[in-house]
C-alpha positions, 0 to 999 in steps of 0.5 A: 500499499502506498500513498501520494503526498500531492502538495508539500513544501520540502524546501520550507524551514522545518523540512529543508534542515532535515530533508533527507530524514524527512524523505526517509520517514515518508518512504517508511510510511508508505509514501511513494510520491511527493509533489514539492510546491513553489510559492515565489520565483526565488523557490523555483530552482530549489524545488526543481533540484530536489525533484532532479535529485529524488526520483520519487519527487516532482515540482511545480512553478508558481506564485502564491497570491500572498506574493502577487504584489511582488511578482508583477513581472511573472507572466504566462510566458515565463510560467510556460517557459519554466514548465518545460522542465522535465520534472515540473508537472504542475502550475502553482500554487496560485489563486486568491487569498482574502483572509490575509490580503498580503497582495492587492486583490486585483493583482492576485486576480491578474496573477491567477489568470496568467497561471490559468493561461499557463495551465491551458497552454501547457495542459499541466494542472493548476494548483489553486489556493483559495481562502475567504474568496470563493465567489471570485475564485469560482467566477475566474475558474468558470470564465477562464474555462470558457476560454478553453479547458485546462486541468487543476486542483483545489488544494487544502480544500476548506471551502463550502460544499457549494464550491466544491460542487462548482469545482467538480462541475468544472472538472477539477480534483479536490485535495484534502489535507490534515485539517479534515482530522481536526475536531472543529472541521465538521463542515469539511468532514461532511464534504470530504465524505461525499466527494466522488472517489475519482476526483479526490487527492490527499496532501499534507501542505507540510510543514503546515497543518499536521493532522491528528495525532501529530497536531502542533508538530511540524507537518511532514509528508509521512503524515499524509498516511495519517490523513488517508486513514481518517479520511477512509474511516470517514468515508466508510472504506478501507484505507487500501482502497483510498490509497489506490484511488488517490494514487490513481487520481494523482497520476490521471491529473498529473500526466507528466509525472505518470508518463 
C-alpha cells in the first residue's frame, strides 16, 4: 500500500534542515510520491533541484497569491517557459487569498489568470489556493474555462460544499489535507465524505497543518498516511482502497508525472 502527498513544501523551514530524514520517514510510511510546491520565483530552482535529485519527487512553478504584488513581472510566458523542465508537472500554487490580503486583490486576480493561461497552454494542472474568496475564485475559474479547458486541483480544500460542487462541475480534483482530522472541521468532513472518489487527492501542505495525532508538530509528508486513514474511516472504506484511488487520481491529473 502506498500514498501520494500531492502538496508539500520540502524547501521550507522545518523540513529543509532535515530533508533527507524527512524523505526517509515518508518512504517508510508508504509515501511513494511527493509533489513539492513553489510559492515564489526564488523557490523555483530549489524545488526543481529536489525533484532532479529524487526520483519520487516532482515539482511545480508558480506564485502564491500572497506574493502577487512582488511578482508582477511573472506572466504566462515566463510560467510556460519554466514549465518545460521535465520534472515540473504543475502550475502553482496560485489563486486568491482574501483572508490575509497580503497582496492587492486585483493583482492577485491578474496573477491567477496568468497561471490559468499557462495551465491551458501547457495542459499541466493548476494548483489552486483559495481562502475567503470563493465567489471570485469560482467566477474566474468558470470564466477562464470558457476560453478553453485546463486541468486543475483545489488544494487544501476548506471551502463550502457549494464551492466543491462548482469545482467538480468544472472538472477539477479536490485535495484534502490534515485539516479534515481536526475536531472543529465538521463542515469539511461532511464535504470530504461525499466527494467522488475518482476526484479525490490527499496532501499534507507540510510543514503546515499536521493532522491528528501529530497536531502541533511540524507537518511532514509521512503524515499523509494519517490523513488517509482518517478519510477512509470517514468515508466507510478501507485505507487501501483510498490509497489506490487517490494515487490513481494523482497520475490521471498529473499526466507528466505518470509518463
